[in-house]
KEBA-184953 format. One record per residue (C-alpha): residue number from 1; x, y, z; chain; residue in one letter. Coordinates in nm, 4 decimals, decimal comma. Example, Ala and Ser with C-alpha at 12.3 -4.5 7.8 and 13.67 -1.06 7.14 Angstrom:
// residues 2
<r 1 <1,2300 -0,4500 0,7800> "A" "A">
<r 2 <1,3670 -0,1060 0,7140> "A" "S">
***
This chain:
// residues 102
<r 1 <23,4263 -4,0924 -1,3273> "A" "M">
<r 2 <23,6391 -4,2129 -1,0729> "A" "R">
<r 3 <23,5304 -4,5374 -0,8756> "A" "D">
<r 4 <23,5249 -4,3287 -0,5400> "A" "D">
<r 5 <23,2745 -4,1365 -0,7104> "A" "Q">
<r 6 <23,0589 -4,4407 -0,7879> "A" "V">
<r 7 <23,0693 -4,5580 -0,4098> "A" "E">
<r 8 <22,9414 -4,2178 -0,2895> "A" "R">
<r 9 <22,6491 -4,2154 -0,5704> "A" "I">
<r 10 <22,5615 -4,5555 -0,4318> "A" "K">
<r 11 <22,5704 -4,4997 -0,0790> "A" "L">
<r 12 <22,3891 -4,1756 -0,1279> "A" "L">
<r 13 <22,1380 -4,3716 -0,3356> "A" "S">
<r 14 <22,0558 -4,6148 -0,0042> "A" "E">
<r 15 <22,0565 -4,3099 0,2101> "A" "E">
<r 16 <21,7620 -4,1155 0,0097> "A" "I">
<r 17 <21,5925 -4,4918 -0,0504> "A" "A">
<r 18 <21,5768 -4,5279 0,3337> "A" "D">
<r 19 <21,4386 -4,1734 0,3521> "A" "D">
<r 20 <21,1829 -4,2294 0,1032> "A" "M">
<r 21 <21,0481 -4,5074 0,2572> "A" "V">
<r 22 <21,0670 -4,3699 0,6079> "A" "K">
<r 23 <20,8668 -4,0252 0,4228> "A" "T">
<r 24 <20,6199 -4,2580 0,2830> "A" "A">
<r 25 <20,5455 -4,4535 0,5650> "A" "V">
<r 26 <20,4627 -4,1059 0,7641> "A" "M">
<r 27 <20,2216 -3,9819 0,4700> "A" "A">
<r 28 <20,0708 -4,3201 0,5021> "A" "M">
<r 29 <19,9809 -4,2456 0,9018> "A" "G">
<r 30 <19,8354 -3,8937 0,7978> "A" "I">
<r 31 <19,4296 -3,9128 0,7828> "A" "G">
<r 32 <19,2271 -3,7372 0,5199> "A" "L">
<r 33 <18,9903 -3,5789 0,7891> "A" "G">
<r 34 <19,0766 -3,2218 0,7467> "A" "S">
<r 35 <19,2344 -2,9919 0,5020> "A" "N">
<r 36 <19,5210 -2,9648 0,7056> "A" "Q">
<r 37 <19,5669 -3,3203 0,7054> "A" "E">
<r 38 <19,5315 -3,3551 0,3210> "A" "R">
<r 39 <19,7584 -3,0897 0,2829> "A" "G">
<r 40 <20,0495 -3,2543 0,5019> "A" "N">
<r 41 <19,9729 -3,5995 0,3405> "A" "K">
<r 42 <20,0188 -3,4619 -0,0302> "A" "G">
<r 43 <20,3385 -3,2566 0,0611> "A" "F">
<r 44 <20,4793 -3,5675 0,2066> "A" "M">
<r 45 <20,3810 -3,7729 -0,1285> "A" "Y">
<r 46 <20,5950 -3,4959 -0,3198> "A" "K">
<r 47 <20,8668 -3,5283 -0,1397> "A" "I">
<r 48 <20,8726 -3,8649 -0,1779> "A" "V">
<r 49 <20,8052 -3,8527 -0,5572> "A" "K">
<r 50 <21,1203 -3,6019 -0,5520> "A" "D">
<r 51 <21,3319 -3,8747 -0,3828> "A" "Q">
<r 52 <21,2254 -4,1209 -0,6328> "A" "A">
<r 53 <21,3404 -3,8898 -0,8964> "A" "G">
<r 54 <21,6608 -3,8340 -0,7370> "A" "V">
<r 55 <21,7165 -4,2120 -0,6694> "A" "M">
<r 56 <21,6608 -4,2466 -1,0758> "A" "A">
<r 57 <21,8598 -4,0011 -1,1623> "A" "T">
<r 58 <22,1603 -4,1504 -0,9767> "A" "L">
<r 59 <22,0516 -4,5059 -1,0901> "A" "Q">
<r 60 <22,1030 -4,3626 -1,4719> "A" "R">
<r 61 <22,4487 -4,2503 -1,3903> "A" "I">
<r 62 <22,5168 -4,5537 -1,2623> "A" "L">
<r 63 <22,4000 -4,7525 -1,5292> "A" "D">
<r 64 <22,5675 -4,5223 -1,8189> "A" "I">
<r 65 <22,8987 -4,5968 -1,6336> "A" "K">
<r 66 <22,8480 -4,9679 -1,5866> "A" "S">
<r 67 <22,7672 -5,0235 -1,9807> "A" "G">
<r 68 <22,3992 -5,1079 -1,9274> "A" "A">
<r 69 <22,2816 -4,7849 -2,0926> "A" "I">
<r 70 <22,4700 -4,6613 -2,3861> "A" "P">
<r 71 <22,6606 -4,3170 -2,3602> "A" "P">
<r 72 <22,4468 -3,9868 -2,3989> "A" "I">
<r 73 <22,7916 -3,7817 -2,5766> "A" "S">
<r 74 <22,9479 -3,9037 -2,8976> "A" "A">
<r 75 <23,3361 -3,8657 -2,7353> "A" "T">
<r 76 <23,4462 -3,9659 -2,3989> "A" "K">
<r 77 <23,5376 -3,6065 -2,2743> "A" "A">
<r 78 <23,1707 -3,4693 -2,3333> "A" "T">
<r 79 <23,0279 -3,7759 -2,1209> "A" "Q">
<r 80 <23,2501 -3,7198 -1,8463> "A" "E">
<r 81 <23,1426 -3,3649 -1,8498> "A" "K">
<r 82 <22,7595 -3,4773 -1,8821> "A" "H">
<r 83 <22,8165 -3,7546 -1,5887> "A" "E">
<r 84 <22,9501 -3,4910 -1,3778> "A" "Q">
<r 85 <22,6901 -3,2215 -1,4246> "A" "N">
<r 86 <22,4418 -3,4650 -1,3539> "A" "L">
<r 87 <22,6357 -3,5751 -1,0337> "A" "I">
<r 88 <22,6342 -3,2451 -0,9121> "A" "K">
<r 89 <22,2577 -3,1886 -0,9946> "A" "K">
<r 90 <22,1993 -3,5162 -0,7983> "A" "A">
<r 91 <22,3953 -3,4128 -0,5018> "A" "E">
<r 92 <22,2444 -3,0585 -0,5008> "A" "A">
<r 93 <21,8531 -3,2130 -0,5277> "A" "D">
<r 94 <21,9810 -3,4697 -0,2427> "A" "A">
<r 95 <22,0810 -3,1777 -0,0256> "A" "A">
<r 96 <21,7707 -3,0336 -0,0831> "A" "K">
<r 97 <21,5574 -3,2784 0,0218> "A" "L">
<r 98 <21,7762 -3,3258 0,3077> "A" "K">
<r 99 <21,7180 -3,0013 0,4301> "A" "Q">
<r 100 <21,3694 -3,0114 0,3691> "A" "R">
<r 101 <21,3322 -3,3285 0,6025> "A" "M">
<r 102 <21,5240 -3,1859 0,8870> "A" "S">
***
């Protein structure tokens, strides 16, 4: 993984964290008085859960890169391919969340 990719992942993770906090605060402000409100609140918390999952995936990638977690694959080539796949998946998930939020 290139250094520029690591920096992009860190920035992406920070943006998702900011969005997650905003979404959670919005969800906390929704009441429980009606079915509509409970549904809206549940939907917002699902978005928070999805955002947390994306952040965990990104953190796992960074931890593997830094050596905090041992690599999953036995060879360097397969490990790099695995990391690239994780990056693509995380970026796709982040794009979906961003689209949902807009």
